[in-house]
C-alpha positions, -999 to 999 in steps of 0.1 A, spaced: 0 0 0 28 23 8 66 21 4 91 31 29 128 27 37 137 25 0 173 34 5 187 10 -21 162 17 -49 174 38 -78 152 67 -89 160 94 -115 156 131 -117 167 155 -145 177 191 -140 191 220 -160 229 217 -162 232 253 -149 217 240 -116 240 211 -110 264 227 -87 238 244 -65 218 212 -61 249 191 -53 261 216 -27 227 228 -12 204 199 -19 170 198 -37 145 226 -32 109 229 -41 105 246 -75 97 283 -77 100 310 -104 103 347 -99 74 368 -113 77 402 -129 70 421 -97 98 406 -77 77 379 -60 80 341 -62 54 317 -77 55 280 -70 56 257 -100 29 231 -98 35 198 -114 9 172 -125 5 160 -89 11 192 -70 41 212 -58 71 190 -53 102 174 -68 94 146 -93 114 113 -96 109 82 -117 122 47 -118 125 51 -155 156 72 -165 142 78 -200 111 95 -184 133 117 -162 156 127 -191 127 138 -211 122 168 -188 157 182 -187 193 176 -198 213 166 -167 203 131 -154 208 123 -117 205 90 -100 190 95 -65 178 74 -36 151 82 -11 163 87 25 156 60 50 121 63 64 107 81 34 70 72 31 53 74 -3 19 62 -15 20 40 -46 -12 47 -67 -3 24 -96 -32 0 -87 -67 10 -96 -89 19 -66 -110 -6 -47 -145 3 -59 -161 -12 -29 -145 15 -7 -154 41 -33 -190 31 -34 -191 31 4 -178 67 4 -203 77 -23 -232 64 -1 -219 82 30 -209 115 15 -226 118 -18 -214 116 -54 -198 151 -52 -169 136 -33 -159 118 -65 -163 149 -88 -134 166 -105 -140 198 -85 -148 184 -51 -144 207 -21 -138 182 6 -142 205 36 -178 213 24 -186 177 17 -172 159 47 -187 171 80 -163 185 106 -170 156 130 -161 130 103 -126 120 92 -116 96 64 -99 65 76 -65 60 60 -76 31 38 -105 53 26 -82 82 18 -58 59 -1 -86 45 -23 -100 80 -28 -65 92 -39 -62 63 -63 -97 71 -77 -89 108 -84 -55 99 -98 -68 73 -122 -96 96 -133 -69 120 -146 -38 100 -153 -50 63 -156 -58 43 -186 -93 38 -201 -124 59 -207 -142 85 -187 -110 104 -179 -112 140 -167 -88 163 -149 -93 157 -112 -62 177 -102 -80 199 -77 -95 169 -59 -62 150 -61 -42 179 -45 -68 179 -16 -62 142 -11 -25 149 -10 -31 175 17 -48 149 39 -21 123 32 5 147 47 -14 144 80 -5 107 79 31 116 74 34 107 38 63 123 19 50 118 -16 28 98 -39 26 87 -75 33 59 -100 70 53 -102 71 41 -138 45 63 -153 51 93 -175 46 115 -144 65 95 -118 64 103 -80 60 137 -65 82 142 -34 71 170 -11 101 168 12 132 176 -10 156 167 19 144 131 15 163 129 -19 199 118 -18 221 123 -49 241 91 -57 254 99 -92 254 124 -120 250 101 -150 252 123 -180 244 157 -195 229 155 -230 229 184 -255 192 184 -263 160 171 -250 141 151 -260 164 129 -281 147 136 -314 163 171 -314 197 158 -324 206 132 -297 202 96 -304 180 71 -286 197 49 -261 190 12 -254 204 13 -219 218 36 -193 252 21 -199 250 31 -236 240 66 -225 271 68 -202 294 57 -230 279 82 -254 283 110 -229 320 101 -222 327 102 -259 306 132 -270 298 152 -238 311 186 -231 344 186 -212 332 208 -184 303 184 -177 325 153 -179 348 168 -153 318 177 -131 305 141 -134 339 127 -122 341 152 -93 305 145 -81 306 108 -85 340 105 -67 326 126 -38 296 102 -35 318 71 -35 
């Protein structure tokens, strides 16, 4: 139902090459962008505001040019929403709170009375429901992002650090950047995605060999330095 203590599992995250040194020295941070008036606006991803990782290095590399291999710190708690929801639980919630709870624009605090709280198993299945209505396979898909983010807000009360589907095109959203541990800078490609001049790679080993032969010197030196420091 949830995964924890995944210290030996490889995940991947891609960043802009210009940000490599800052992330290596200061760690990951939640993404923000400066607006025109000197303020800061958070960048919302598909699952909310966080750092996204994937078990699939190709998926990660699609989003930027510098590919990192990372681990989740011991004790990190994430919810795997890859399985479809248990519709028996969903039907029970529908009977208790009404169909509005399952809508794409549900406002949970108006639907669920103050003296009621979703049990963890109910919240997990509701999160899966709204996830698959947006990002799952099959018919009847609509964007349930607002409802899904509310589910995430409640999951945080149960000490979850993130949620998602580790091998999907979206991956896992991690709300606590300090839970990500850099293990290796794998490569820095010139273009993304690969059809803009780079070739496709059959394996991560092939990507590394290509980078060692064709990568920019400054990045190859950076890779050696970072990887040596990480053992």
